[in-house]
Phi, psi and omega in degrees: 000314181298322176292327178291320181291317178296316180298313178295327179294319179291328183283314189259331185078004181284157181304152176301320182301312184295323175300308180302323179293320181293317179297319177299317178294329180261019180048049174070011183274113183303312186296313180295324182293322180296323181290316175302311182296325178293316182296316179295324172300319179294323179293320175293323178296319180300322181293335186264354180303333185276351183286146179285134177255104180242008177232177178157197179217161175246121178254153175229160174210135172235126181291157184300333178277000179060028180246347179228131177222154181218141169239133179222140177255122175247122185254147172216188187274323187231154174300318180312308182288320180305325183276349185287145179298327183294316177291323178294321176301314180299312178301321176295314180300319180290323178293322173298318181300313181298315181299317184274336186252343180046061177291146178274324185232159177288309182218170182295333177298329185272354171289125179304141185304321180297323184290311181298316180296319181297314182296316176302324182287327174295315175304311185304313180301316179300313182297318180294317182294331184282350181082020180292142180302138183301324183293340176252359183301312177301323179293318179297319180298318177297319181288327177289319179296317178299319176298316175307315178299323177300337182265327187251356178248122191305311182296331182272346183289148173292140177289132191292335177266354173205099181302343181281349185245152168260167179295321177302318178294318176304310175302315183297327175296318177293323173303313178298322184285316190273327179085021178223158176291137177231134175226145172278120181270245184270155169213157178214139180237130181249142179215136179260000000 
């Protein structure tokens, strides 16, 4: 039991008390406990979203071939958290994500309506030409657009180091560990 608590503590960074509670609730099942901890971290993160983020860091990453570079602004509530190694680690991970996946937008909410409408009209034309029944075309379009957002929106992308997580879930995990609201501000990716 102690080894399992230690292992989950290293993986999640969550307090020992929360890990014990999750293990009890999951009947000592490690995988279920991880899922519970992830869900509880998301719940905590949602409660903190309304708090103002007025501190943070700018992180950079330049690939070893010097042909790709990234700057990302990661915001939090206090300077104390902004100076912490854990927060700087998250900023670095996000910079790596941007370098490797080249997102165009932070989230699907930031995609301009004209771009979204244009993309959906392309899907509609393809589906009509393929002979799909009209009653399911709208569902298919929404599914394709959601999939497209997972490719071009940073928060919706799969985290490159753990495909079971999205970047949004990664940030929420850190919110649960750190205890403050964290937001990704601006980012830019340069490529030669």
